[in-house]
N, C-alpha and C positions, 0 to 999 in steps of 0.2 A: 504494500500500500504506500502511495506517495505521501509526501508532506501535505498538510491541509492547504487549501487555497490561500495564497498570500494576499496581503493587502495590495501589493503592487499590481498583481494580475487583476484583482477585483476592481480596483480604481481605474486601471487602463481600459477595461471592458466598459465600465459605466461611462467614462468620458467619451469613448468612441461612439457609443449609442447616442449620447446627448448631442455630440457634435454632428453626427449624421442627421439627426432629427432637425436640428437648427438649420442645416443646409437645405433641408426640404421645406422649411417653414412650419414644421410640426412642433408642438409643445408636449413633452412626454415626461414621465417619471421612469427611471430605470433602477432596478434592484438587482444586486448581485449577492448570491448566497453561497455558502459552502456546501459540501456534499450532503450534509444533514439538513439543509434548508434554513440554516441560521443566517440572518442578514449580515453581510460584511460591509456593503456600501449601498446607500440609497441616495440618489440624486434626483431632485424634482425641479423641473424648469418652472419659470414664472407662469402662473395661470393654470397649473395643473391642480385639479381638485382632489378631494379625498378618495373618490372612486378610482381615479387613475393611479394614485399611490398604492392603494390596497391591491388592485389587480396586478400591478407590477410585482409586488412582493409575492403574491400567491402564484403567479405564473412562474417566477423564478423557483419558488419552493417546489412546485409540481414538476418542473423539468429536472430539478436536482434529485428528488426522491424517486421519480419514475425512470430517470435516465433517458428520456426521449423528449423531443420537442413537443410542446403543448398542442400543436396542431395535430400531431399523430395521436397524442393522448385523447384529444377531443373526439377523433374518429372512433377510437376504441371505446370511449365512454358512451358513445351514441349507439354502439352495436347491440344487437339483441342479446348477446351473451352477458352484457352488464345490466340488463333489465331487472334481474333478481337481486343485484347488489349495486345500486347507484353509487357513483364515486363519493358523493357527500356522506354516504353511510360508512364507507370504508375509512375516509379521512376528511374531515370537514375543511381542512386547509387546502385540499386539491382544487384546482380551477381548470376545467376542461375548455379553455379558450386559447386560440393562437396568440403567441407573443412571448413564449418562454423557450429557451434553448439551453441544453446542457453544455457545460465547458468540459471537454475531455482532453486527455493527454494522448500521446502517440499510441499507447497500447489499448486505447478505448476506455480507460478508467475515467469515470465521472468524478471531477474534483469540485464541481460547483455548477451554477447556472446563472443565466441572465434572464430577467423578465422585464418587459416594457409594457407600460400602460399609458393611456391618455389619448391615443389616436384610435383609428379603426383597427380591426383584427389583422388585416393584411399588412398595414403599415407597421404595427407593433411587431409582427413576426419578422418582417424584413429588417427593421432596425435592431432587433435582438440578434439576428444573424450577423449583421454588420459589426456588432460589438466583438464578435469572435475573430474577425479578420486579422487584426493586429496582434493576436495572442500566440500565434504559432511559435515564435521564438521564445516566448516565456513558458510555454507548456511542454516543450520538447524534453 
């Protein structure tokens, strides 16, 4: 098992998402959590309300503890197989909405996740993915 997610990695991911959002004219909140879903960094741009902040945190949590992007988790949660055990019954912290992506290292181990809230689902997902682009050198 690798070292826990460092502050340097978490902050770089959060800044990358926030910068990408500002370049598009979007106002978002970005949360970065460790592999257990504990918040390491939370950055909220001007004008983001409480729903954007909470959804960012929960999207990051969901991606970290499930190990998959929340868009994939949302598809799974909507499947007939989950009808008998809805995700909110399994863990009330899970949020089956696009906008969360796991942070992985070269061997595929999940060390944390990024969650973005405040825009629409497609934009949140794209910006969360953009946060990972500059981390390759830090997570190798």
